[in-house]
VOKOL-10736 format. One line per 5 residues: their letters; for each residue x, y, z of N, C-alpha, C, O. Coordinates in pm, 1 decimal. Each point is the difference from the previous one (the first is absolute). Layout:
residues N
A	X:Y:Z:X:Y:Z:X:Y:Z:X:Y:Z | ...
//
This chain:
residues 140
MRFED	1292.2:529.8:-10.7:83.0:-116.6:25.3:-82.2:-127.1:-19.4:-110.0:-14.1:53.4 | 165.4:-75.6:-129.7:-66.0:-128.9:-19.1:-7.8:-73.6:133.8:92.8:6.3:80.6 | -204.1:-75.9:-57.7:-21.2:-70.3:125.8:112.8:-97.5:30.0:51.7:-3.2:111.6 | -13.1:-77.0:-211.9:105.3:-100.0:23.2:134.3:62.8:36.3:82.3:-64.1:65.3 | -59.5:187.7:-106.6:125.4:68.7:30.3:-2.7:71.1:133.9:102.7:51.9:43.8
SAISK	-217.2:-48.3:22.2:-14.0:71.7:126.4:36.3:-90.0:118.4:-15.7:-122.0:-5.0 | 63.5:184.4:109.2:32.2:-74.1:122.9:-125.2:-62.5:60.4:7.0:-107.0:60.4 | -121.0:172.8:-76.0:-123.8:-50.0:59.8:-44.8:-132.8:-62.3:-72.3:-76.7:63.7 | 114.7:49.2:-187.5:-38.4:-127.0:-62.7:58.4:-119.6:75.0:-56.6:-109.3:-2.4 | 169.7:130.9:68.9:64.9:-108.1:75.7:-74.7:-32.1:129.3:24.7:-102.8:63.1
QHIFT	-116.0:191.3:-24.6:-75.2:-17.4:124.4:-133.2:-71.4:-21.7:-73.6:-24.4:95.6 | 42.6:-8.8:-219.2:-129.7:-59.0:-31.7:16.3:-124.3:-86.7:92.0:-10.8:-81.0 | -183.3:-81.0:100.6:-8.6:-117.6:-86.2:-99.7:33.8:-110.0:-108.6:50.8:27.8 | 144.9:-78.6:-151.4:-87.9:32.7:-111.4:16.8:-101.8:-112.0:100.0:-71.2:-8.7 | -201.1:67.3:-75.7:3.1:-77.4:-122.9:7.4:98.5:-114.8:-79.6:93.7:-7.0
KKTLG	174.4:-114.1:-83.1:14.5:89.4:-114.8:-64.4:-64.3:-122.1:26.3:-115.8:-32.4 | -110.8:192.8:-34.2:-63.1:-43.9:-124.5:36.5:100.6:-108.3:-4.5:121.0:22.4 | 40.4:-171.7:-139.3:32.1:86.4:-112.5:-100.5:-24.0:-110.9:-17.1:-112.5:-47.1 | -49.3:219.9:6.0:-86.9:-4.3:-116.5:72.3:77.1:-110.1:99.3:66.8:28.6 | -143.8:-73.6:-148.0:69.0:63.2:-111.3:10.5:151.2:9.2:73.7:61.8:-76.9
FGEFF	-146.0:-2.1:169.3:-4.3:146.0:10.6:43.9:52.4:136.5:-5.2:120.7:23.7 | 48.2:-209.0:66.2:43.9:48.1:131.1:33.2:-112.9:95.2:-20.8:-117.9:-28.9 | 73.6:158.4:144.4:32.0:-94.0:107.2:-90.3:28.7:118.8:-35.5:114.7:27.3 | -0.9:-221.7:42.9:-95.4:9.3:109.8:54.5:-80.2:117.4:43.4:-114.2:-15.3 | -46.5:175.6:131.7:50.9:-60.9:121.8:-119.1:-20.6:92.3:-62.6:95.8:45.1
LLDNF	32.2:-222.3:-17.8:-117.1:-36.3:78.1:43.6:-30.8:142.3:70.6:-97.8:24.5 | -112.9:181.6:68.9:32.0:-16.0:140.9:-125.2:-46.0:72.7:-103.2:-21.8:-63.3 | 110.2:6.5:196.4:-114.4:-53.5:73.9:-130.0:74.0:-28.3:-100.1:-61.9:-36.1 | 101.0:193.1:52.1:-123.6:76.8:-8.8:-0.3:106.5:-107.9:-93.5:79.6:-8.4 | 196.5:-77.2:-73.9:5.4:103.2:-102.3:87.5:-43.1:-115.6:79.1:-93.9:9.4
IIAEM	-96.6:166.8:-119.7:75.2:-26.1:-121.7:74.6:127.9:-37.7:-51.6:110.3:18.0 | 171.2:-125.6:-69.5:76.8:112.3:-53.7:12.1:-22.8:-149.7:48.2:-104.4:-44.0 | -92.2:202.6:-34.4:4.3:-9.8:-146.3:103.2:97.5:-54.4:3.7:116.9:38.5 | 80.2:-167.1:-128.9:98.1:83.3:-69.3:-16.3:-26.1:-149.8:41.4:-104.0:-51.0 | -102.4:200.2:-18.1:-26.6:-15.2:-142.7:126.3:27.4:-81.0:87.3:75.8:42.5
NEGIH	-78.8:-138.3:-159.5:113.0:21.7:-90.9:-6.0:139.1:-61.4:-107.0:59.5:-13.1 | 221.4:-10.4:-23.2:12.2:131.0:-64.3:-81.2:4.8:-129.8:10.9:-88.5:-84.9 | -92.4:193.5:71.4:-67.5:28.2:-125.5:-124.1:-80.6:-31.4:-59.8:21.6:-105.5 | 17.8:-113.0:190.8:-118.9:-79.8:-31.4:-125.7:84.8:16.8:2.0:104.0:65.8 | -109.9:-149.4:-125.8:-132.1:58.3:25.2:-77.6:-102.4:81.7:-22.3:-112.3:-45.1
LSWNK	-18.2:150.8:163.6:-72.0:-91.1:89.7:-146.8:-3.9:-41.2:-83.1:75.1:51.0 | 54.3:-164.1:-143.7:-134.9:-15.6:-55.3:-85.5:-85.5:93.7:50.8:-60.4:94.5 | -181.2:56.4:-122.2:-88.9:-84.1:81.2:38.3:-147.6:-14.7:-13.8:-76.6:95.4 | 60.9:36.4:-211.2:44.7:-137.6:-20.5:114.2:-34.9:97.1:0.6:-108.1:59.0 | 94.7:198.9:-43.0:111.0:-23.7:92.6:-49.3:0.6:145.0:43.4:-81.4:81.5
ISKII	-133.5:173.3:-50.6:-56.7:5.7:135.3:-71.7:-131.2:31.0:9.0:-50.1:112.1 | -79.2:-5.5:-209.1:-68.9:-128.0:19.6:99.0:-111.6:33.6:-30.0:-87.6:81.1 | 147.1:90.8:-142.9:103.0:-99.9:31.2:51.2:17.3:142.6:28.7:-98.5:68.1 | -17.4:222.1:-23.1:41.4:25.5:138.9:-107.4:-51.0:95.3:31.4:-64.5:100.0 | -156.7:92.7:-130.0:-111.2:-46.5:83.8:2.5:-151.8:10.3:-11.4:-54.3:109.8
DMVLD	26.2:-14.8:-221.9:5.4:-146.8:1.1:115.6:-50.0:85.4:-16.1:-95.0:76.6 | 132.2:157.9:-89.0:117.5:-39.2:78.3:-26.2:18.6:149.8:32.8:-86.8:80.8 | -92.0:200.2:-45.1:-28.7:28.8:141.2:-98.9:-101.6:55.8:22.5:-55.3:107.7 | -130.7:30.4:-179.1:-102.2:-93.1:49.6:53.6:-143.1:5.4:-35.4:-75.5:90.5 | 120.0:37.6:-185.6:62.4:-132.1:5.0:89.9:-14.6:122.6:3.0:-105.8:63.0
HYGED	69.8:211.2:-29.4:95.4:-5.6:111.4:-68.3:14.1:136.8:28.2:-77.0:91.8 | -117.4:175.2:-78.7:-58.6:31.8:130.3:-135.9:-64.4:24.1:-43.2:-11.0:114.8 | -25.2:-31.8:-220.9:-132.9:-58.0:15.4:-109.0:100.9:-30.1:22.7:120.9:2.3 | -140.5:-172.1:-30.4:-113.4:82.8:-42.3:-46.7:99.1:105.5:-53.1:105.4:-35.1 | 71.2:-135.5:162.6:-49.4:86.5:107.2:109.2:85.6:61.5:-11.9:43.3:114.7
CRIGY	117.5:-18.9:-189.4:114.9:72.7:55.5:-32.6:146.9:25.6:-91.9:56.2:-59.5 | 168.7:4.2:148.7:-3.2:142.8:30.5:146.4:41.6:6.3:71.4:-39.6:92.2 | -26.1:118.3:-188.1:141.4:34.9:-7.9:19.9:150.0:-20.7:-92.4:72.8:-36.2 | 216.0:-29.1:60.3:43.7:133.2:-36.9:74.6:-9.1:-132.0:50.9:-106.2:-36.1 | -44.4:217.5:-35.9:65.7:3.2:-130.2:97.8:116.7:-2.9:-38.6:114.9:21.3
ISNKT	164.5:-144.9:-47.5:101.2:104.0:-12.4:46.1:3.4:-145.1:49.6:-99.0:-53.7 | -67.1:215.3:-8.2:48.9:22.6:-135.5:134.0:71.5:13.7:4.8:120.3:25.7 | 103.1:-194.7:-43.1:134.8:55.4:13.1:42.4:50.4:-138.0:47.6:-76.9:-83.4 | -65.6:206.1:60.9:16.5:59.6:-132.7:147.3:26.2:-31.8:43.6:114.7:-10.6 | 31.1:-222.9:-4.4:142.5:10.8:-32.5:21.8:30.9:-147.0:107.6:45.4:-38.6
NSYSF	-208.7:-69.6:-43.7:7.2:26.8:-143.1:-118.1:86.8:-42.4:-100.3:9.5:70.7 | 113.6:51.9:-184.6:-107.5:79.9:-56.9:-86.4:-90.5:-87.8:51.5:-75.0:-83.0 | -182.3:82.8:102.0:-94.0:-77.1:-80.7:-132.2:73.7:-3.5:-22.3:90.7:80.1 | -64.8:-127.8:-170.8:-129.3:66.4:-10.5:-111.3:-93.3:46.0:15.3:-122.1:3.4 | -126.3:183.2:31.5:-118.2:-74.5:42.8:-121.1:89.8:-21.4:13.4:120.2:-23.0
EPNHW	-129.0:-179.2:30.6:-124.2:75.7:-11.4:-60.3:9.7:139.7:-39.9:-101.6:57.0 | 32.9:222.1:-1.0:-47.5:15.1:138.4:-139.6:-55.6:23.8:-30.9:-43.4:111.0 | -54.1:44.0:-213.7:-135.1:-52.5:19.3:-0.8:-150.1:27.5:-102.0:-54.3:42.4 | 214.5:-13.4:-65.9:7.2:-142.6:34.6:-14.5:-20.6:150.7:-48.0:-104.6:43.6 | 89.4:204.2:36.9:-20.8:-9.4:144.9:-148.8:-13.8:29.9:-39.9:-85.9:78.7
SNFFE	-42.7:170.5:-141.3:-144.8:-6.8:22.6:-54.8:-135.7:-41.8:-78.7:-60.7:72.6 | 120.0:13.4:-189.1:-43.6:-130.2:-49.9:42.3:-111.2:96.7:-77.7:-90.7:29.8 | 202.7:99.3:18.9:49.4:-100.9:92.8:-86.4:-5.8:125.8:-44.8:-107.5:39.8 | 21.3:223.6:23.0:-73.6:1.8:126.2:-147.8:-33.1:-16.5:-64.8:-41.0:96.3 | 10.5:58.1:-216.1:-137.7:-41.9:-25.9:-11.5:-152.1:-2.3:-105.1:-55.0:32.9
NYDFV	214.3:-13.7:-72.3:-5.7:-144.2:-19.4:75.2:-82.6:103.8:-25.0:-119.8:13.0 | 116.7:182.0:60.9:83.7:-73.4:95.8:10.9:78.4:129.4:-0.6:123.1:0.2 | 10.5:-196.6:110.3:3.9:66.8:130.1:111.3:-54.3:88.9:-10.8:7.6:122.4 | 115.8:-61.3:-179.8:102.7:-59.9:84.6:112.0:94.8:39.5:79.3:-34.3:87.7 | -69.2:151.2:-147.8:103.4:96.3:38.6:-55.5:89.8:109.5:-97.2:72.7:-20.5
VASVS	160.7:-78.9:137.4:-41.3:79.6:115.5:46.9:144.3:-15.5:-76.0:93.6:25.1 | 200.8:-76.0:-66.3:60.5:131.9:-17.1:119.9:-13.3:-92.8:52.0:-109.7:-20.5 | -8.4:222.6:-35.6:111.6:0.4:-95.0:99.2:110.0:35.1:-33.4:99.5:64.4 | 155.9:-121.3:-109.1:103.5:101.2:10.1:67.7:11.1:-136.2:35.3:-101.0:-60.8 | -17.5:223.0:13.9:78.9:25.7:-120.4:131.8:60.6:43.9:3.7:107.7:59.6
VYYSE	104.9:-178.1:-89.8:133.0:49.4:33.1:53.1:71.8:-123.3:10.8:-58.9:-107.5 | 22.0:186.0:124.1:44.1:80.6:-112.8:146.6:41.4:17.4:49.5:16.9:111.5 | 17.2:-1.4:-225.1:141.9:37.5:0.0:27.2:121.1:-89.3:114.9:40.9:-16.6 | -220.2:15.7:-40.3:15.7:116.2:-86.2:-128.4:82.3:7.9:-101.1:-45.6:53.4 | 106.7:165.8:-106.5:-119.0:84.9:-1.6:-109.7:-63.1:-85.5:-117.9:6.8:34.7
LSFNN	156.9:-68.1:-146.2:-98.4:-65.5:-86.0:-70.6:-113.8:73.2:-122.5:-10.7:-6.6 | 197.5:-74.2:75.8:-66.1:-111.1:70.2:-82.0:51.1:119.2:-99.9:-62.3:36.1 | 140.2:175.0:26.2:-82.2:61.3:104.8:-132.3:47.1:-60.2:-106.3:-22.3:58.0 | 112.7:87.4:-174.5:-121.8:46.9:-65.5:-90.7:-116.3:-39.4:-122.1:9.5:13.0 | 180.7:-118.9:-61.1:-79.6:-119.5:-31.8:-65.8:-56.9:125.4:-116.2:-40.7:-3.5
ATLEK	190.5:37.9:114.1:-55.1:-49.5:126.2:-115.4:88.4:46.6:-99.6:-49.4:52.8 | 113.6:179.4:-72.6:-107.2:93.3:36.5:-124.5:-26.4:-83.8:-111.7:3.9:51.6 | 130.5:-30.6:-180.2:-111.6:-33.0:-87.6:-67.2:-130.7:43.3:-122.7:-8.6:4.0 | 202.9:-92.3:28.3:-54.3:-126.9:48.8:-83.3:22.1:125.1:-106.5:-59.6:15.8 | 155.0:145.3:73.1:-69.7:28.1:126.1:-140.1:54.5:-26.3:-93.4:-31.0:73.9
LFSKK	78.4:111.3:-178.0:-130.4:56.1:-33.6:-100.1:-107.4:-43.1:-119.9:14.4:23.7 | 167.7:-120.9:-86.4:-87.1:-104.5:-51.6:-18.2:-117.8:95.6:-89.7:-81.9:-19.9 | 172.2:72.3:121.9:-5.6:-113.7:91.4:-116.0:15.1:97.5:-21.6:107.4:56.0 | -51.7:-214.3:-36.4:-109.5:0.4:95.6:45.9:-44.7:138.5:-78.3:2.0:95.0 | 202.7:-41.7:-83.3:59.2:-41.4:127.7:111.3:96.9:35.7:38.8:85.0:-80.1
SLKRS	10.8:-99.0:199.5:109.5:84.8:43.9:121.9:-21.6:-89.1:41.6:-113.7:-22.0 | 15.5:222.4:-29.2:119.7:-7.1:-81.2:97.7:104.7:51.6:-28.1:119.8:-3.1 | 141.4:-165.8:50.0:103.2:88.0:52.6:109.5:16.7:-104.5:28.8:-91.6:-77.0 | 31.0:208.5:75.6:118.1:24.5:-82.6:120.9:1.1:92.5:-4.4:56.9:109.1 | 111.4:-119.9:-153.5:120.6:-12.6:81.2:122.5:18.4:-88.5:-3.6:-28.5:-119.6
DSIEE	112.6:76.6:180.0:123.4:14.5:-77.6:104.1:-105.6:34.7:116.5:13.0:-37.4 | -158.6:-119.0:109.8:93.3:-110.4:26.4:-75.6:-130.9:17.8:-111.9:-2.4:51.3 | 174.0:-104.6:-94.0:-60.6:-132.2:14.9:-10.7:-38.0:147.6:-94.3:-68.4:39.9 | 189.8:112.1:40.5:-3.2:-29.8:143.7:-121.9:63.2:66.8:-69.2:-64.6:78.6 | 43.5:192.3:-111.0:-116.6:68.1:56.8:-129.1:-66.8:-46.3:-93.5:-15.6:78.6
AISWI	88.1:-23.8:-205.4:-119.5:-64.5:-54.5:-31.2:-129.7:74.3:-114.5:-24.3:38.3 | 216.0:-58.2:-18.3:-19.7:-127.6:70.1:-41.7:24.7:143.9:-90.5:-66.3:50.6 | 154.8:160.1:15.0:-34.3:33.2:138.0:-146.1:44.3:10.5:-71.0:-41.2:91.7 | 26.3:124.7:-185.2:-137.8:48.2:1.7:-98.1:-114.7:-18.5:-99.8:-9.0:71.4 | 127.9:-78.1:-166.9:-89.1:-115.5:-24.5:-7.6:-88.3:124.7:-108.7:-39.6:42.0
LDLDE	224.7:9.0:17.0:1.6:-88.9:116.5:-65.6:62.8:122.7:-39.5:-70.8:92.7 | 27.9:203.4:-92.2:-61.5:69.3:112.9:-152.1:8.4:-12.5:-67.5:45.7:92.2 | 13.7:-89.4:-205.7:-146.0:-1.5:-14.1:-59.6:-98.4:100.4:56.5:-106.7:23.8 | -169.1:142.1:34.0:-63.9:-86.5:99.6:-21.5:-141.3:-52.7:12.2:-96.4:75.6 | -44.4:82.5:-205.3:-26.6:-130.6:-58.3:122.7:-92.1:1.4:-14.2:-122.2:-5.2
FKKAY	134.0:180.3:12.3:120.5:-80.2:-14.7:93.6:1.1:120.9:106.0:-62.5:-3.9 | -143.0:131.2:109.2:90.3:8.9:114.0:24.6:-137.2:59.5:-92.7:-72.1:36.9 | 221.0:38.2:-28.7:44.4:-123.0:64.9:149.8:13.5:20.2:61.9:90.2:-56.4 | -4.6:-175.1:133.1:143.3:9.5:29.1:81.4:-36.9:-121.9:-21.3:-105.2:-60.3 | 114.0:191.0:24.3:93.1:-26.7:-109.9:139.2:1.3:53.8:95.4:-20.2:-75.1
//
């Protein structure tokens, strides 16, 4: 389920950013990414996401990242290793899957992630898990 179509989206204030390859919802302590159907998430695209995050949250940010896999797209799992070698602002991640293929992709991502990465089958569970992290606990 797309974040904007979910009931939980009405419970949060967010800024929506659209890049040529996906939509991004920037909340207080986390970002929800929804990539376009069929894109390849290259390092160039990841760099654009990094720039957007740092512009919005600041250079010293600490955020959660939710990959809401509403569409099928490709990526190179080793980009996770490259990302964590160069950036340290993601505290934890959640991959929301809606099919066996996206579950398998999330499992592959988990193998390459140097931070906690949870797999979830709903956007509501993903948001709840992120907000329950010690780094982000506050009244909502």
